TIRO-2110 file (N, C-alpha, C; in Angstrom, 1 decimal):
// TIRO-2110
0.8, -1.2, 0.0, N, 1, A
0.0, 0.0, 0.0, CA, 1, A
0.9, 1.2, 0.0, C, 1, A
0.7, 2.1, -0.9, N, 2, A
1.4, 3.3, -1.1, CA, 2, A
0.7, 4.5, -0.4, C, 2, A
1.3, 5.2, 0.4, N, 3, A
0.7, 6.4, 1.0, CA, 3, A
1.4, 7.6, 0.5, C, 3, A
0.7, 8.5, -0.1, N, 4, A
1.3, 9.8, -0.6, CA, 4, A
1.4, 10.7, 0.6, C, 4, A
2.5, 11.5, 0.6, N, 5, A
2.7, 12.6, 1.5, CA, 5, A
3.1, 13.8, 0.8, C, 5, A
2.9, 15.0, 1.3, N, 6, A
3.4, 16.2, 0.7, CA, 6, A
4.8, 16.4, 1.3, C, 6, A
5.6, 17.2, 0.5, N, 7, A
6.9, 17.5, 1.0, CA, 7, A
6.8, 18.3, 2.3, C, 7, A
5.9, 19.1, 2.4, N, 8, A
5.7, 19.9, 3.7, CA, 8, A
5.4, 19.0, 4.9, C, 8, A
4.5, 17.9, 4.7, N, 9, A
4.3, 17.0, 5.7, CA, 9, A
5.5, 16.2, 6.1, C, 9, A
6.3, 15.8, 5.2, N, 10, A
7.5, 15.1, 5.5, CA, 10, A
8.5, 16.0, 6.2, C, 10, A
8.6, 17.2, 5.8, N, 11, A
9.5, 18.1, 6.5, CA, 11, A
9.1, 18.3, 8.0, C, 11, A
7.8, 18.4, 8.2, N, 12, A
7.3, 18.6, 9.6, CA, 12, A
7.6, 17.3, 10.4, C, 12, A
7.3, 16.1, 9.8, N, 13, A
7.6, 14.9, 10.5, CA, 13, A
9.0, 14.7, 10.9, C, 13, A
9.9, 15.1, 10.0, N, 14, A
11.4, 15.0, 10.2, CA, 14, A
12.0, 16.2, 10.9, C, 14, A
11.2, 17.2, 11.2, N, 15, A
11.8, 18.3, 11.9, CA, 15, A
12.6, 19.2, 11.0, C, 15, A
12.3, 19.2, 9.7, N, 16, A
13.1, 20.0, 8.8, CA, 16, A
12.2, 21.1, 8.2, C, 16, A
12.6, 21.7, 7.1, N, 17, A
11.9, 22.7, 6.5, CA, 17, A
12.0, 22.6, 4.9, C, 17, A
11.0, 23.1, 4.2, N, 18, A
11.1, 23.2, 2.8, CA, 18, A
11.8, 24.4, 2.4, C, 18, A
13.0, 24.3, 1.9, N, 19, A
13.9, 25.4, 1.6, CA, 19, A
13.5, 26.1, 0.3, C, 19, A
13.2, 25.2, -0.7, N, 20, A
12.9, 25.7, -2.0, CA, 20, A
11.9, 24.8, -2.6, C, 20, A
10.9, 25.3, -3.3, N, 21, A
9.9, 24.5, -4.0, CA, 21, A
8.6, 24.6, -3.3, C, 21, A
7.7, 23.7, -3.8, N, 22, A
6.3, 23.7, -3.4, CA, 22, A
6.1, 22.7, -2.2, C, 22, A
5.7, 23.2, -1.0, N, 23, A
5.5, 22.2, 0.1, CA, 23, A
4.3, 21.4, -0.1, C, 23, A
3.4, 21.7, -1.0, N, 24, A
2.3, 20.8, -1.3, CA, 24, A
2.5, 19.8, -2.3, C, 24, A
3.7, 19.7, -2.9, N, 25, A
4.1, 18.7, -3.8, CA, 25, A
4.0, 17.3, -3.2, C, 25, A
3.3, 16.4, -3.9, N, 26, A
3.1, 15.0, -3.3, CA, 26, A
4.2, 14.0, -3.8, C, 26, A
4.7, 13.2, -2.9, N, 27, A
5.6, 12.2, -3.3, CA, 27, A
5.0, 10.8, -2.9, C, 27, A
5.3, 9.8, -3.6, N, 28, A
4.7, 8.5, -3.4, CA, 28, A
5.7, 7.4, -3.0, C, 28, A
7.0, 7.7, -3.1, N, 29, A
8.0, 6.7, -2.8, CA, 29, A
9.3, 7.3, -2.5, C, 29, A
10.2, 6.5, -1.9, N, 30, A
11.6, 6.9, -1.6, CA, 30, A
12.5, 6.1, -2.6, C, 30, A
13.5, 6.8, -3.1, N, 31, A
14.4, 6.2, -4.0, CA, 31, A
15.8, 6.8, -3.9, C, 31, A
16.8, 6.1, -4.4, N, 32, A
18.2, 6.6, -4.3, CA, 32, A
18.2, 7.8, -5.3, C, 32, A
19.1, 8.7, -5.0, N, 33, A
19.2, 9.9, -5.8, CA, 33, A
19.5, 9.6, -7.3, C, 33, A
20.2, 8.4, -7.5, N, 34, A
20.5, 8.0, -8.9, CA, 34, A
19.3, 7.4, -9.6, C, 34, A
18.5, 6.7, -8.9, N, 35, A
17.4, 5.9, -9.4, CA, 35, A
16.0, 6.6, -9.4, C, 35, A
16.0, 7.7, -8.7, N, 36, A
14.7, 8.4, -8.4, CA, 36, A
14.1, 8.9, -9.7, C, 36, A
12.8, 9.0, -9.8, N, 37, A
12.1, 9.6, -10.9, CA, 37, A
10.9, 10.4, -10.4, C, 37, A
10.0, 10.8, -11.3, N, 38, A
8.9, 11.7, -10.9, CA, 38, A
8.1, 10.9, -9.8, C, 38, A
7.7, 11.7, -8.8, N, 39, A
6.9, 11.1, -7.7, CA, 39, A
7.7, 10.5, -6.6, C, 39, A
9.1, 10.5, -6.7, N, 40, A
10.0, 10.0, -5.7, CA, 40, A
10.7, 11.1, -4.9, C, 40, A
11.0, 10.8, -3.7, N, 41, A
11.9, 11.7, -2.9, CA, 41, A
13.1, 10.9, -2.6, C, 41, A
14.3, 11.6, -2.7, N, 42, A
15.6, 11.0, -2.5, CA, 42, A
16.2, 11.8, -1.4, C, 42, A
17.2, 11.2, -0.8, N, 43, A
18.0, 11.8, 0.3, CA, 43, A
19.5, 11.9, -0.1, C, 43, A
20.1, 13.0, 0.3, N, 44, A
21.5, 13.1, 0.1, CA, 44, A
22.2, 13.5, 1.4, C, 44, A
22.9, 12.6, 2.0, N, 45, A
23.6, 13.0, 3.3, CA, 45, A
25.1, 13.1, 3.1, C, 45, A
25.6, 12.7, 1.9, N, 46, A
27.0, 12.8, 1.7, CA, 46, A
27.4, 13.7, 0.5, C, 46, A
28.3, 14.6, 0.7, N, 47, A
28.6, 15.5, -0.4, CA, 47, A
29.2, 14.9, -1.6, C, 47, A
29.7, 13.7, -1.5, N, 48, A
30.2, 13.0, -2.7, CA, 48, A
29.2, 12.8, -3.8, C, 48, A
27.9, 12.8, -3.4, N, 49, A
26.8, 12.6, -4.3, CA, 49, A
26.3, 14.0, -4.8, C, 49, A
26.9, 15.1, -4.4, N, 50, A
26.4, 16.4, -4.9, CA, 50, A
26.3, 16.5, -6.4, C, 50, A
27.2, 16.0, -7.2, N, 51, A
27.0, 16.1, -8.6, CA, 51, A
25.7, 15.5, -9.1, C, 51, A
25.2, 14.5, -8.4, N, 52, A
24.0, 13.8, -8.9, CA, 52, A
22.8, 14.7, -8.7, C, 52, A
22.9, 15.7, -7.9, N, 53, A
21.7, 16.6, -7.7, CA, 53, A
21.3, 17.2, -9.1, C, 53, A
22.2, 17.6, -9.9, N, 54, A
21.9, 18.2, -11.2, CA, 54, A
21.3, 17.2, -12.2, C, 54, A
21.5, 15.9, -11.9, N, 55, A
21.0, 14.9, -12.8, CA, 55, A
19.8, 14.1, -12.4, C, 55, A
19.4, 14.2, -11.1, N, 56, A
18.4, 13.4, -10.5, CA, 56, A
17.0, 13.8, -11.1, C, 56, A
16.1, 12.8, -11.2, N, 57, A
14.8, 13.1, -11.7, CA, 57, A
13.8, 13.1, -10.6, C, 57, A
14.3, 13.0, -9.4, N, 58, A
13.4, 13.0, -8.2, CA, 58, A
12.6, 14.2, -8.1, C, 58, A
11.4, 14.1, -7.6, N, 59, A
10.5, 15.2, -7.5, CA, 59, A
10.9, 16.1, -6.3, C, 59, A
11.6, 15.5, -5.3, N, 60, A
12.1, 16.3, -4.2, CA, 60, A
13.4, 15.6, -3.7, C, 60, A
14.3, 16.3, -3.0, N, 61, A
15.5, 15.8, -2.4, CA, 61, A
15.6, 16.3, -1.0, C, 61, A
15.9, 15.4, 0.0, N, 62, A
16.2, 15.8, 1.3, CA, 62, A
17.7, 16.0, 1.4, C, 62, A
18.1, 17.0, 2.0, N, 63, A
19.5, 17.3, 2.2, CA, 63, A
19.8, 17.2, 3.7, C, 63, A
21.0, 16.6, 4.0, N, 64, A
21.3, 16.5, 5.4, CA, 64, A
22.8, 16.8, 5.7, C, 64, A
END
C-alpha cells in the first residue's frame, strides 16, 4: 500500500523545512538519488553525491 505525503508533511515529521519548492508537492515513494524519478523523494547525506543533484529526476530531495 502506497501512501502519498506532501513534501511539507515530510519536512514537519522529520523536523526540517522546505527550503525551495512547493511544500504541497506530493511524493509516493523513496528512491536513491541516482534511481529516483517523478513522484519519488531522494535523500543526500554525503557531499560526494552532490554532482548527482543536477542529474536526478526525483520530485524532491532531502539534504542533510
